[in-house]
N, C-alpha and C positions, 0 to 999 in steps of 0.2 A: 682699582681692579673692578672690572665690569663682569657681572654674572651673565653668561650666555646660556640660553636654554639648551637642554640636551636634544639631540636630533629626534629621539623617539617621543619627546613631550611637546614637540612643535604642534601648534594647533593646525588642524587640517582645514582647508577652505570649505566654506559652507555653500559654495556656489554649485549649481547643477545637481543638488540633492533632491530627490523626489520621493514621495511616499510609495511604499510597496503597493503595486496594483492588486495583488492577491489579498492583502490585508484590507485595503480600501474597499474592495468589492464584497468580501466575505464577512467582515465584522458585523455589519448591521443584521445580516441573516442569522449569524450565530448568536447574537445577543437576543434576538426575538425568540429563537429556539430554546435558548437557556431560560428565558423568561417563561416559556410555556412549560418547561419541566420544573421550574422552581417551586411553585406552590405545593406540589406533591412531596418535595423533599423536606419542607419545613414543618408541616403539620398535617396530620390526618384527622379530619373531623367529620361528624355526621351531618353537619350543615355547612354551606359555603361561608367561610369567614375571610380567607385571604383573597386579595384582588387578583383578577386574571392578569398576571404580570406580562405574559406574552402579548396579549392584546394591548396593554398599556404601552409596552415597548414598541409595538407596531405603529400605534397612533403617534407616539412621540417621534419616531423616525420619519414618518410621513409628514409631520408638521415641521420638524427641524430641517430636513433636507427633502423637499417635495419630489425631486426627480430621481432620488437615489434608489428607492424601492419602486419598481414599476407598479402599475395598477393591477396587473395580474399576479403580483406577489401574494395577494390575499389567499389565492388558491393553495399553493404549496405550503405556505406557513400555517394556514388554517387547517390543512390536512395533518400537518405535524402536531398542531395543538389538539386536534381531535383524538390523537393517539394517547395523550397524557391527561386530558381534562376530565374524562368520565362522562362527557356529554354524548348524546346520540351522534353517531358518525355522520358527518356532513354539516353539522351545526356551525362550527367555526369556519368551515370553507365558505358557506353561504354568507354568514354575517361579516367575516373579515373582508370578503370581496365587496360586499355592499358598503362597508365602512371605507374601503379604499376608493370606491367610486364617489362617495359623498365627500371625502377629503379632497379628491381631485376637482370636483365641481366647486367646492368652497375656495380652493386655491385659484381657480380661474376667475371666480367672482370677486374675491377679496385678496388681491395680491399683496396688499400691505396690511399686516396685522400686528397686534401687540399681545402682551402676555394674557391680558384679560380675555380678549377675543379667542385666543387659542385654548385657554382653559375652559371657557364656556362651550366651545365646540367639542372639546374632549369630554366634558361633563355630559353633554347630550349623547355622544356616542357611547360612553361607558354605561349610562343608565339604560339606553336602548339595548345595548349588547347583553347586559346582565338580565334585564327583564325578558328579552326575547329568548335567551338561553333557558330561563325558567319556563317560559311558555312552551317551547319546543320539548323540553323534558316532560312537562305535564301532558302534552299530546302523546308522547311516547309511553306514558303510563306512570309517571313519578308521583303525581297528585300532591305536590308540595304547595303550601299556602304562600301568598305573596309576601307576607311579613318575614319570611325566613331569609330573604335576600337583603333586608335592611342593613345589617352590620357590614355586609360585603359592599354595598353601595357606598356607605359613608367612608369606609376605609379606602375604597378604590378612588373616590373623588378627591380625597385629601392626600392620597399618596401619589397622584399623577404628577404634580410639580416635582416631586422627588425623583420619580422615574425619568421625567424630562431632563432634569439636571444630570442624572447619571448617564443618559444617552448623549448629552452634550459633552460630557467628559470622555466618553468612549469615542465620540466623533473627533475630539482633539487627538486622541491616541491613534485613531484611524488615519489622520492626516499628518502624523509625525513622520518626517523623513528618516529612513534607516540607511546607514552606511555599513556595508560589509567590508571589514578590514581583512585583507588576505594574509 
């Protein structure tokens, strides 16, 4: 006596399934925006301790999928980050746009990279971003010493591979084909 599968449990063909275009286009933008809001949810401190997760996610997406976020994406995403970061308005807009241009130039010059190269580029961008944010805040009247960003720099540099791995997992989710069953 042979067991036959029930008609409702028959496997559906996996041919011609595609990822959702809405999910594929919007998930990188949403993860960067959630990263910009994240440090304010976790801890409120008198000195910067948590890494700028939105910027780390932005750099990770630009390195993981160079053509996914356009070069001009630094402007709206930086504007969104300025609303939540507490920096003078326009800081993230300028610095994220510069970082996108730098990553685009590096992509053109070094099309083949490895983990170490990407991490070194990210370290340079992270250190420059945090130091320039402090400098712009001091110009605006904050008068904070340079040593205050030391813990944030160390935590940001060492958490970048974790953020990059998380964005790679989100990228796999982004490219997962969905089938709507009627």
